[in-house]
C-alpha positions in Angstrom: 1.4 9.0 -80.2 -2.0 10.0 -79.9 -3.3 13.0 -78.4 -5.2 10.8 -75.9 -2.0 9.0 -74.7 0.0 12.1 -74.6 -2.8 13.6 -72.3 -3.0 10.2 -70.2 0.9 10.2 -69.8 0.7 14.1 -68.7 -1.9 13.2 -66.2 0.2 10.4 -64.7 3.3 12.5 -64.3 1.3 15.4 -62.8 -0.1 12.7 -60.2 3.3 11.3 -59.6 5.0 14.6 -58.7 1.6 15.8 -56.8 1.9 12.5 -54.7 5.5 13.2 -54.3 5.2 16.6 -52.9 2.0 15.6 -50.8 3.6 12.7 -49.2 6.8 15.1 -48.4 4.5 17.6 -47.0 2.9 14.8 -44.7 6.4 13.6 -43.6 7.7 16.8 -42.8 4.2 17.3 -40.5 4.7 13.6 -39.0 8.6 14.6 -38.3 7.6 18.2 -36.8 4.9 16.2 -34.4 7.8 13.7 -33.6 10.4 15.6 -32.0 10.7 19.5 -31.4 13.3 21.8 -33.3 16.9 21.5 -31.8 17.4 23.4 -28.4 13.6 23.4 -27.7 12.1 21.3 -24.8 8.6 19.7 -25.6 6.0 19.9 -22.8 5.1 16.3 -23.2 2.1 16.4 -20.5 0.5 19.1 -23.0 1.6 17.3 -26.1 0.0 14.0 -24.5 -3.3 15.5 -23.7 -4.0 17.6 -26.7 -5.2 16.1 -30.1 -6.0 17.4 -33.6 -5.6 21.3 -34.3 -4.8 21.7 -30.5 -1.9 19.6 -30.4 -0.7 21.0 -33.9 -1.2 24.6 -32.3 1.5 23.4 -29.6 3.6 21.7 -32.3 3.6 25.1 -34.2 4.5 27.1 -31.3 7.8 24.8 -30.7 8.5 26.6 -33.9 7.6 30.0 -33.1 4.7 30.0 -35.2 1.7 31.9 -33.4 -1.2 31.8 -35.9 -2.5 28.1 -35.3 -2.7 28.9 -31.5 -4.6 32.0 -32.3 -7.0 30.2 -34.7 -7.3 27.2 -32.2 -8.2 29.7 -29.1 -10.5 31.7 -31.2 -12.5 28.9 -32.3 -13.3 28.0 -28.5 -16.0 30.7 -27.3 -19.6 30.2 -26.4 -20.0 26.7 -24.6 -16.4 26.2 -24.9 -15.1 28.9 -22.5 -13.7 26.4 -20.2 -11.9 24.5 -23.0 -10.2 27.9 -23.9 -8.9 28.5 -20.6 -7.7 24.8 -20.3 -5.7 25.2 -23.9 -4.0 28.2 -22.5 -2.8 26.5 -19.6 -1.4 23.6 -21.9 0.4 26.2 -24.3 2.0 28.5 -21.7 5.2 26.5 -21.3 5.9 26.7 -25.2 5.3 30.1 -26.2 8.4 32.5 -26.3 8.5 36.1 -25.9 9.6 37.4 -29.2 7.2 36.0 -31.7 4.2 37.0 -29.5 5.5 40.8 -29.2 6.0 40.6 -32.9 2.6 39.5 -33.4 1.1 42.3 -31.3 3.1 44.8 -32.8 1.4 43.6 -36.1 -2.2 43.2 -34.6 -2.3 45.2 -31.5 -6.2 44.8 -31.1 -6.2 40.9 -31.3 -7.4 39.7 -27.9 -6.2 36.2 -28.3 -2.5 37.6 -28.9 -2.9 39.5 -25.4 -4.2 36.1 -23.7 -1.1 34.4 -25.2 1.3 36.9 -23.9 -0.1 37.2 -20.5 0.1 33.3 -19.9 3.7 33.6 -21.3 4.5 36.5 -18.8 2.9 34.2 -16.1 5.3 31.1 -16.8 8.3 33.7 -17.0 7.4 35.3 -13.7 7.3 31.7 -12.1 11.2 31.0 -13.9 12.3 34.0 -12.1 10.9 32.8 -8.7 11.8 29.1 -9.0 9.5 26.2 -8.0 10.6 26.1 -4.1 9.5 27.2 -1.2 8.9 30.9 -0.6 11.6 31.2 2.2 14.2 30.1 -0.7 13.1 32.8 -3.2 15.9 35.9 -3.6 14.8 39.6 -3.3 15.6 39.6 -7.1 13.7 36.6 -7.7 10.6 38.2 -6.0 11.3 41.4 -7.8 11.3 39.7 -11.3 8.3 37.6 -10.3 5.9 40.5 -9.4 7.2 42.6 -12.4 6.3 39.8 -14.9 3.2 38.8 -13.0 2.3 43.1 -13.7 2.9 42.5 -17.4 0.4 39.6 -17.3 -2.2 41.7 -15.6 -1.6 44.4 -18.3 -2.3 42.1 -20.9 -5.5 40.3 -19.4 -7.0 44.0 -18.7 -6.2 44.7 -22.6 -7.7 41.5 -23.4 -10.6 41.9 -21.4 -11.0 45.4 -22.8 -11.0 44.2 -26.6 -13.3 41.3 -25.9 -15.6 42.2 -23.2 -17.9 38.8 -23.5 -14.5 36.8 -23.0 -14.4 35.5 -19.3 -10.9 34.2 -19.8 -9.1 37.3 -18.6 -10.9 37.3 -15.5 -10.1 33.7 -14.9 -6.3 34.3 -15.3 -6.8 37.6 -13.2 -8.0 35.8 -10.2 -4.5 34.1 -10.1 -2.8 37.2 -10.9 -4.2 39.0 -8.3 -2.8 36.7 -5.5 0.7 37.1 -6.9 0.6 41.0 -7.3 -1.1 41.4 -4.1 -4.3 43.0 -5.2 -6.2 41.4 -2.5 -9.0 38.9 -2.0 -11.9 41.6 -3.1 -10.1 42.0 -6.1 -9.8 38.5 -7.0 -13.6 38.1 -6.0 -14.4 40.7 -8.5 -12.9 38.8 -11.2 -14.3 35.4 -10.0 -17.9 37.1 -10.4 -16.9 38.5 -13.8 -16.0 35.1 -15.1 -19.1 33.7 -13.9 -21.3 36.3 -15.2 -19.9 35.6 -18.5 -19.6 31.6 -18.2 -22.1 30.3 -15.5 -20.6 27.0 -16.0 -17.0 28.3 -15.3 -14.7 25.8 -13.8 -11.4 27.3 -14.5 -11.8 30.9 -12.3 -13.6 28.8 -9.5 -10.6 26.7 -9.3 -8.3 29.5 -9.4 -9.8 31.1 -6.5 -10.1 27.9 -4.5 -6.4 27.6 -5.0 -5.1 30.8 -4.5 -7.6 32.0 -1.7 -9.1 28.9 0.1 -6.3 26.3 0.1 -4.5 26.1 3.5 -1.0 26.6 1.9 -2.4 29.9 0.8 -3.2 30.7 4.4 -6.8 29.4 3.9 -8.5 26.8 6.1 -11.0 23.7 5.9 -13.8 26.0 6.8 -13.2 28.6 4.1 -13.0 25.6 1.5 -16.1 24.1 2.7 -17.8 27.4 2.5 -16.8 27.9 -1.1 -17.6 24.6 -2.1 -21.0 24.5 -0.8 -21.5 28.0 -2.6 -20.3 26.9 -6.0 -21.4 23.1 -6.4 -24.8 23.8 -5.4 -27.0 23.8 -8.4 -24.4 22.2 -10.9 -25.8 19.5 -13.1 -24.5 16.0 -12.8 -21.4 15.7 -15.0 -20.5 19.3 -14.3 -16.8 19.5 -13.3 -17.8 21.7 -10.6 -18.7 18.8 -8.4 -15.0 17.8 -8.3 -14.3 20.8 -6.0 -15.6 18.5 -3.3 -12.6 16.2 -4.0 -10.2 19.0 -4.3 -11.1 20.2 -0.6 -10.3 16.5 0.7 -7.4 16.2 -1.4 -5.9 19.3 0.2 -6.4 18.1 3.7 -4.1 15.0 2.8 -1.7 17.0 0.7 -1.1 19.6 3.1 -0.2 17.2 5.7 2.2 15.5 3.5 4.1 18.5 2.5 3.8 20.8 5.4 2.4 18.9 8.3 2.1 15.3 9.9 2.0 12.5 7.4 0.0 10.2 9.7 -2.7 12.6 10.1 -2.9 12.9 6.5 -3.3 9.3 5.9 -5.7 9.0 8.8 -7.9 11.6 7.0 -7.9 10.2 3.5 -8.8 6.7 5.1 -11.7 8.2 7.0 -14.9 6.6 5.6 -16.8 9.8 5.3 -14.1 11.4 3.4 -13.9 8.2 1.0 -17.7 8.5 0.5 -17.8 12.1 -0.2 -14.8 11.8 -2.8 -16.4 8.8 -4.6 -19.8 11.0 -4.8 -17.7 13.9 -6.1 -16.2 11.4 -8.7 -19.7 10.1 -9.5 -21.2 13.6 -10.1 -18.5 14.8 -12.2 -15.9 13.1 -14.3 -17.2 9.7 -13.6 -20.8 10.4 -14.6 -22.2 9.0 -17.9 -23.5 12.7 -18.5 -19.9 13.8 -18.2 -18.5 15.3 -21.6 -14.9 14.2 -21.7 -12.5 16.7 -23.4 -8.9 17.7 -22.9 -10.3 20.1 -20.1 -11.3 17.2 -17.8 -8.4 15.0 -18.1 -6.2 16.6 -15.6 -9.0 16.2 -13.0 -9.5 12.6 -14.2 -5.9 12.0 -13.4 -6.6 13.6 -10.0 -9.3 11.1 -9.1 -7.5 8.2 -10.5 -4.2 9.1 -8.3 -6.5 9.3 -5.3 -8.3 6.1 -5.9 -4.9 4.4 -6.2 -3.8 6.1 -3.0 -6.6 4.9 -0.8 -6.7 1.4 -2.6 -10.2 1.6 -4.4 -9.1 -0.6 -7.4 -12.7 -0.3 -9.2 -13.0 3.5 -9.6 -9.2 3.6 -10.1 -9.6 1.3 -13.2 -12.8 3.2 -14.2 -10.9 6.6 -13.9 -7.7 5.3 -15.8 -10.0 3.9 -18.5 -10.8 7.1 -19.6 -6.9 8.1 -20.2 -4.4 6.9 -22.7 -1.2 5.1 -22.0 0.6 8.6 -22.1 -1.8 11.0 -20.6 -0.6 11.3 -17.2 -0.7 14.7 -15.3 2.7 15.1 -13.3 0.4 16.4 -10.7 -1.0 14.5 -8.8 1.3 11.5 -9.6 4.3 13.6 -8.5 3.0 13.5 -4.9 3.0 9.8 -4.9 6.3 9.2 -6.6 8.0 9.7 -10.3 4.9 10.4 -12.2 5.3 8.3 -15.3 6.4 5.3 -13.3 3.7 6.2 -10.8 1.1 5.9 -13.5 2.4 2.9 -14.9 2.4 1.2 -11.4 -1.2 2.5 -10.7 -2.4 1.1 -14.2 -1.0 -2.3 -13.5 -2.5 -2.4 -10.0 -5.8 -1.4 -11.2 -6.1 -3.5 -14.6 -3.8 -6.5 -14.3 -3.7 -7.2 -10.4 -0.2 -5.8 -10.0 1.4 -5.0 -6.6 0.0 -1.8 -5.1 3.3 0.1 -4.6 3.5 4.1 -3.6 7.2 4.6 -5.3 7.9 7.8 -3.3 10.9 9.7 -4.1 13.9 7.9 -2.2 
């Protein structure tokens, strides 16, 4: 056999084994993405909303590998602060305590690790409290809730110290201030700090609106309206801040359905002035051609799609749903109408195929 033939044979053999190894690696990655390890529950909503490196970070966290999440978050800085806050929200249910503690022990001055542990503490706190009404929470549940929110506060303060340019610790401290009873003035200070670092901030504004303006958190329509006017003024077309107008009107309907008189809520949603303002809110936020769609806006697109289904605005419902994949439904707001995945499918069939308009409910 000639030297050339031998070389060619070696190249073929090396190529074969290289292909086998590469193929196996791809297969392993595909299998990892298809299902979480035994004993781990996948956050299906987060999995559907995320793509590329962000989904890979979620899948890695299912296997207690923190590094891809750290890298993905570290890449989201100037111009992408809202996406950083959104990614943390999608990762928080999948993070486990041990690997994060170990990573911080190795790298105590990494601010992203402190952000990850903070959101894990927040999720851990809600596990202790439970998802029901406040009256049903035990004294021990409240104690653990406040203790674990306190752990989150410590990590967020440390993250802010380590990376003073990052608005994200202040975004989350707005919510934590509510839960550990720091008061509205402290929350407002964190809101202002987040906006100073990211004038286009959406996450801190939404947190303050939720925990200090909504009726269910002892707010009022007047307080919501005042906040919306303050923070929507001057926002460019396509900016998510315009969606705060929708959130104000949605709360007026949602509060009555959850705590008050459903007929009052339905009458409010049917008012022509309310419908017009929500339509304008959509047109100036996620419905605008200028809007840059990202995973950070998918939850709000779901909000609008569910609202337009509720009020039977087929054209706008169809337009919003066209921006969502078949599995990209958010549990909230669809859960306000019925089982989320089923209600999402009913809405899509109604909006795109002329199917029946049916609010499934939870009967």
